[in-house]
NUBA-247543 format. One record per residue (C-alpha): residue in three letters; x, y, z. Coordinates in steps of 0.02 Angstrom, whole numbers, plus 50000, padded with zeros to 5 digits. Layout:
N
{res: ALA, px: X, py: Y, pz: Z}
...
# end
This chain:
108
{res: UNK, px: 50000, py: 50000, pz: 50000}
{res: UNK, px: 50142, py: 50119, pz: 50042}
{res: UNK, px: 50220, py: 50091, pz: 49870}
{res: UNK, px: 50053, py: 50133, pz: 49788}
{res: UNK, px: 50035, py: 50295, pz: 49887}
{res: UNK, px: 50215, py: 50343, pz: 49847}
{res: UNK, px: 50188, py: 50309, pz: 49662}
{res: UNK, px: 50026, py: 50408, pz: 49664}
{res: UNK, px: 50112, py: 50556, pz: 49750}
{res: UNK, px: 50254, py: 50551, pz: 49625}
{res: UNK, px: 50133, py: 50551, pz: 49479}
{res: UNK, px: 50038, py: 50698, pz: 49554}
{res: UNK, px: 50201, py: 50792, pz: 49577}
{res: UNK, px: 50250, py: 50764, pz: 49395}
{res: UNK, px: 50079, py: 50823, pz: 49339}
{res: UNK, px: 50094, py: 50983, pz: 49442}
{res: UNK, px: 50271, py: 51013, pz: 49380}
{res: UNK, px: 50214, py: 50989, pz: 49201}
{res: UNK, px: 50071, py: 51113, pz: 49226}
{res: UNK, px: 50189, py: 51241, pz: 49301}
{res: UNK, px: 50305, py: 51227, pz: 49152}
{res: UNK, px: 50160, py: 51243, pz: 49031}
{res: UNK, px: 50115, py: 51410, pz: 49108}
{res: UNK, px: 50289, py: 51481, pz: 49073}
{res: UNK, px: 50284, py: 51577, pz: 48907}
{res: UNK, px: 50470, py: 51548, pz: 48877}
{res: UNK, px: 50447, py: 51360, pz: 48892}
{res: UNK, px: 50296, py: 51363, pz: 48777}
{res: UNK, px: 50385, py: 51471, pz: 48648}
{res: UNK, px: 50534, py: 51351, pz: 48650}
{res: UNK, px: 50410, py: 51209, pz: 48624}
{res: UNK, px: 50335, py: 51302, pz: 48475}
{res: UNK, px: 50508, py: 51325, pz: 48401}
{res: UNK, px: 50558, py: 51144, pz: 48428}
{res: UNK, px: 50393, py: 51082, pz: 48356}
{res: UNK, px: 50412, py: 51182, pz: 48196}
{res: UNK, px: 50268, py: 51302, pz: 48231}
{res: UNK, px: 50375, py: 51458, pz: 48215}
{res: UNK, px: 50416, py: 51414, pz: 48035}
{res: UNK, px: 50243, py: 51481, pz: 47991}
{res: UNK, px: 50186, py: 51582, pz: 48143}
{res: UNK, px: 50252, py: 51721, pz: 48252}
{res: UNK, px: 50181, py: 51793, pz: 48411}
{res: UNK, px: 50141, py: 51966, pz: 48345}
{res: UNK, px: 50134, py: 51970, pz: 48155}
{res: UNK, px: 50067, py: 51866, pz: 48012}
{res: UNK, px: 50197, py: 51758, pz: 47927}
{res: UNK, px: 50130, py: 51612, pz: 47825}
{res: UNK, px: 49996, py: 51583, pz: 47955}
{res: UNK, px: 49912, py: 51705, pz: 48073}
{res: UNK, px: 50001, py: 51785, pz: 48221}
{res: UNK, px: 49968, py: 51700, pz: 48385}
{res: UNK, px: 49901, py: 51863, pz: 48458}
{res: UNK, px: 49772, py: 51868, pz: 48318}
{res: UNK, px: 49721, py: 51688, pz: 48352}
{res: UNK, px: 49703, py: 51728, pz: 48538}
{res: UNK, px: 49597, py: 51882, pz: 48499}
{res: UNK, px: 49484, py: 51787, pz: 48379}
{res: UNK, px: 49448, py: 51647, pz: 48503}
{res: UNK, px: 49456, py: 51746, pz: 48667}
{res: UNK, px: 49271, py: 51728, pz: 48710}
{res: UNK, px: 49246, py: 51556, pz: 48634}
{res: UNK, px: 49228, py: 51426, pz: 48772}
{res: UNK, px: 49259, py: 51283, pz: 48650}
{res: UNK, px: 49413, py: 51361, pz: 48573}
{res: UNK, px: 49543, py: 51258, pz: 48664}
{res: UNK, px: 49470, py: 51090, pz: 48610}
{res: UNK, px: 49437, py: 51150, pz: 48433}
{res: UNK, px: 49612, py: 51221, pz: 48412}
{res: UNK, px: 49694, py: 51065, pz: 48483}
{res: UNK, px: 49601, py: 50964, pz: 48352}
{res: UNK, px: 49646, py: 51089, pz: 48215}
{res: UNK, px: 49831, py: 51091, pz: 48259}
{res: UNK, px: 49838, py: 50900, pz: 48260}
{res: UNK, px: 49738, py: 50871, pz: 48100}
{res: UNK, px: 49782, py: 51029, pz: 48002}
{res: UNK, px: 49656, py: 51133, pz: 47911}
{res: UNK, px: 49617, py: 51272, pz: 47791}
{res: UNK, px: 49494, py: 51412, pz: 47763}
{res: UNK, px: 49481, py: 51500, pz: 47930}
{res: UNK, px: 49629, py: 51615, pz: 47898}
{res: UNK, px: 49637, py: 51605, pz: 47709}
{res: UNK, px: 49675, py: 51477, pz: 47577}
{res: UNK, px: 49850, py: 51426, pz: 47635}
{res: UNK, px: 49826, py: 51260, pz: 47724}
{res: UNK, px: 49905, py: 51217, pz: 47891}
{res: UNK, px: 49978, py: 51043, pz: 47877}
{res: UNK, px: 49938, py: 50911, pz: 48008}
{res: UNK, px: 50055, py: 50907, pz: 48157}
{res: UNK, px: 50047, py: 50722, pz: 48195}
{res: UNK, px: 50229, py: 50726, pz: 48252}
{res: UNK, px: 50188, py: 50838, pz: 48401}
{res: UNK, px: 50132, py: 50751, pz: 48561}
{res: UNK, px: 49953, py: 50783, pz: 48615}
{res: UNK, px: 50010, py: 50856, pz: 48782}
{res: UNK, px: 50127, py: 50974, pz: 48690}
{res: UNK, px: 49988, py: 51030, pz: 48574}
{res: UNK, px: 49878, py: 51065, pz: 48725}
{res: UNK, px: 50019, py: 51167, pz: 48805}
{res: UNK, px: 50045, py: 51265, pz: 48644}
{res: UNK, px: 49859, py: 51302, pz: 48622}
{res: UNK, px: 49840, py: 51357, pz: 48803}
{res: UNK, px: 49990, py: 51473, pz: 48782}
{res: UNK, px: 49926, py: 51545, pz: 48618}
{res: UNK, px: 49755, py: 51578, pz: 48693}
{res: UNK, px: 49836, py: 51668, pz: 48841}
{res: UNK, px: 49926, py: 51795, pz: 48730}
{res: UNK, px: 49857, py: 51971, pz: 48747}
# end
């Protein structure tokens, strides 16, 4: 029983540590760079795709935005921001996509 409680506490600690890192904009921006996102996006101006601040502004009051954007980043898409398609990002871990989307939506 003690081993189970210790393992559960360790898992909870890792989860909390992961959440704390996700909240750090520098960590999230490094994740965006390492995932290839910054090849097409920047924080404050349109490149190939929209600026992250524009995405955040567009979805600011949309309660379903996080889930929709996670799906869009994973599967790719086209049409919302113009005719240039965003390719699927199947190489990016689901947890990393969630971190990126949460960071993008937090940009003011």
